N, C-alpha and C positions, 0 to 999 in steps of 0.2 A: 313539430318542427323537425324531428329526426327523419320522418318520412319525406318531407319536402327536400331535405338535403340529399337523400338517395335519388329522388326523381331528378334533381338538378344535375347529378353526376352522370345520368344515363347518356345524354348526348355526347359528353366528353369521352366516355368509354366506347361509344359507337364509332366516333371519329378515329380513336386510337386503333380500333380493330380494322378500319378501312386501310390504314397505313401499312398493315401487315399483309395485304393482298399481294402474292407473288406475281399475279397477272397484271397488276397495275403498271402503267407506263410511268415509272419514276426513276430519278437518277440513281437511287440506291439499288433498285432491282437491276437496272442495266449494268451498273458497275459490278455487282455481284456476278451476273451471268458472264460478262466479258472476262473477269478474272478467272472464272472457272474454265473458260475457253483457253486462256493463256497458260494456265497451269498444266494443260495437256500438250502444249506445243513448246517450241524453243526458237531462239534466234540461230539459224544454221549458218555455218561457215565451212567452206571447202569446195571441192569440185562437184558441181551439180550435174553438168552435162558431160558424161564420160561414156564413150562407146565401148561396150563389152559384148562378148558373145553370149553371156549369161547374166547372172545377178552380180551386183556390185560386191566384190569381195577382195580381201587382202590375203596373202601378199599380192600387190599389184605392180606390174612392171611398166615403166615408161621408157620409150626409146627416144633418142635425140637429145637436144639441148634445152628444150622448153620445159624444164622441171621446176621452175620457180615456185609455183603454188605448193607443190608437194614438198619442196625443200623448206618452205616457210612453216608448214605443218610439222616438219621434222624438227626445226629449230625450236618450236614451241613445246616439244616433248610428246607430241601425239603419235608420231611415227618414228620408226627407225629405218635406216636405208642401207642397202648393199649396192655399192657402186662397182660396176665391172664392164669389161669389154669382151664381147663374145663373137664367135663366128657363126653366121647364119646363112642358110641357103638363099641365093638370089631369087627373088620372086619372078616366076615365069622365065627362068633362065637356068644356065648351068653354072656350077661353081658356088663359091661362098663369098660373103662380104663381112667386113668387120663392123660391128655395131656397138655403140656405147649405150648402155642402159643402166637404169637404176630401179631396184626392186624395193618397194616400201611395204613395211609391216606395221601392224598396230602395236603400240606399247600398252602397258597396263592402263596408263592415263588415257590413251586413245580409246581403249575398249570401253572405259567408263563414260567417256564423253561422246561416243559415236551416236549419230542420229539415224535411227530407223534402218540399220543395216545398209547404209548408203556410204558414199565417199565424203560425207559431211559430218560436222561435229557441232554439238550444242554449246553456244557461247553465251548462255544465259536465257532469260525469258522476259517478257513484258509484264508489267503490272499497271493497271489503270489508276491514274492519280486523280482524274476529275472528268466529269461529263460536261461537255460544253453546251450541247443542245441536241434535241432529238425531234423527229417529225411526229405529227399526230398519227397514231396507229391507223392503218387502213388495210382493207382486204385485198389480197392478190387476185386479179381477174382470172377466173377459171380455176384457181387453186384452193381458195377457201381459207387460207391462213391469214392471220393478221400479222403485219410486219411494221417495223419502224426503223428508220435510218438514224443512226446515232453517230455523232462526232465527239471525240473524246481525246484526252491526253494520256500518254503512256510514258513510262520510264523503264529502262533496262534494269533488271535486278538479277541476283544470283550469278553475276558475271565472274567467270573464273579468271585467275591471274594470267593464264596463257593467252587469253583473248586480247590483252594489252601488249603482247609481244610486238616489237616494232616491225619484224619481218612479216608477221601476220597482217598487220595494219597496211603495209605496202602491197602485199600480194592480193588482199581482199579489201579494197578501199570502201566498198559498200558497208563493211562491218563498222567502220568509224561512224557512219551515218546512223546505223541501227543502234549503236550504243550511246548516242548523244543523250544528254541528260533528260531532255523532254522533247517529245515529238507528237504530232497530231495524227490520229488514225480515224478511219471511218468504217463502220460495219452495218450490216443489215441484221436486225434481230427478229426472231420469229416467236410469236406468242404460243405457248403450249399449255396443256392442262396443268402442268406443274410450275409454270412460270416462263420467263423469257429465256431464249437460247440463241446463240450465234447461228446464223443461217448455214454456215459450213458444217457445224456440228449437227444441226438438224437434218441436213441432207445426207450426211454420212450415216446417221442413225436410221434413217428411213430406207437406205439402200442396202444396209447390211442384213 
């Protein structure tokens, strides 16, 4: 009787082992891989498109009156500002002109929150709350990788207090959308020998 009990358990153990396969297309595997992806990224806020002669760096000087985004970051404690009026040479001409400018520098809070040495800051990150559905894995024509499209829900987490600053919310209205309690996202996942990986992460790993 004891040997029969052992034999009866074998199919159960085999099924349990199948559930641990990291290459299987399961909600658990996709959720784990997507959260690994989001742990390495953040919800950025700040000036994404800024023309500079070199790399994005502080102190950064803005001329003219359109300084609202920078002033919002200052009100949130990420930047400090020096407001001044200076005389500068007239472009392609003789003499000088009076220019109003503001020079922004990183505070200690700004240094800690800065995103990849850019003019943006991390306002938290996403965490996957549920997998809605995913496509049957298929092979990419000419590529050989197996991929699956996944639709899932995320919520913002690790959101700092400054991200809720009213001036920040007004200057960067897209942040309010990014920080809403629950939103739907879509991603392409690539099957690797170690399990599933976000396609952006996979492409970055193969090009480095």
